[in-house]
N, C-alpha and C positions, 0 to 999 in steps of 0.2 A: 503494500499500500504505500502511495506517495500523495503529496499535496501540491496543487497548483499555486504557485506564487502569484502576487499581483502583477508581475512582469510577464506572466504565462509561462514561467519555467517549471520544470519538474525535475526532481533528482531521481536519476536511474539508480535503484538499489545495487549495492555492491555485487551481489551474487549474479544479477543480470550482467552488469558490466563486465564481470569476469567471464561469463558464459559467451558474451559477444566478442570478447578480447579487445574492449576499448579502454582507453586511458585518456586523461585530460588533453585536450587540443585535437583529438581524433573527430572526423566528421562522422555523422550518422544519418542515415535517411529515415524520415517519419513518414508514414502513409497510413491511410485509413482504408479498410476493406468495405465492401458494399453493405455489410451487416454492422458497420459502426465500430469494429475493432481496430485499434491502433497498433501498427507494427514498427519496430525499430530494427534497422540493420546497419551493420558497420559498412562505411563507404571505403573502397579500396583506395589506397594512397595512390595519387597521381605524380608523375615525375615533374618536379618543379622545372620550369623553362628559365635557363640563364639568359640575362640580357646580352651575354656574350655569344649566344648560340649562333647568331646570323654570321659571326666572324669565323666559325669553324670551317676550316678547309681553305681559307683565304691567304694564310701566311706564304709569303714568297711569290705571290702572283702579281706583284708589282703594284700594290696599293700604296697611295701616299699616306702619311700621318693624318692628314685632313680627311681623306676618305674613310679611314678607320674610325677617326673620332665621330664623323657623321653617322656611320653605321651604329657605333656604340651609344650615341645619344638619341638614335631613332630618328634622325633628320632626313 
């Protein structure tokens, strides 16, 4: 049993968190079935995109410092 806060938040009981394998900072998906039941599922971690990913493979291809800086800044 858990209580809804004034902010619309609920605490997931520890045994449920352990079975889901979630920890603070993890994303969970909350959904409601057609019969009104609420389900919670762990969201698989996504690879974080590096702001330098666009530069990958460009080394030694004759790019100027200004071109590299423009790519880095997203210009």
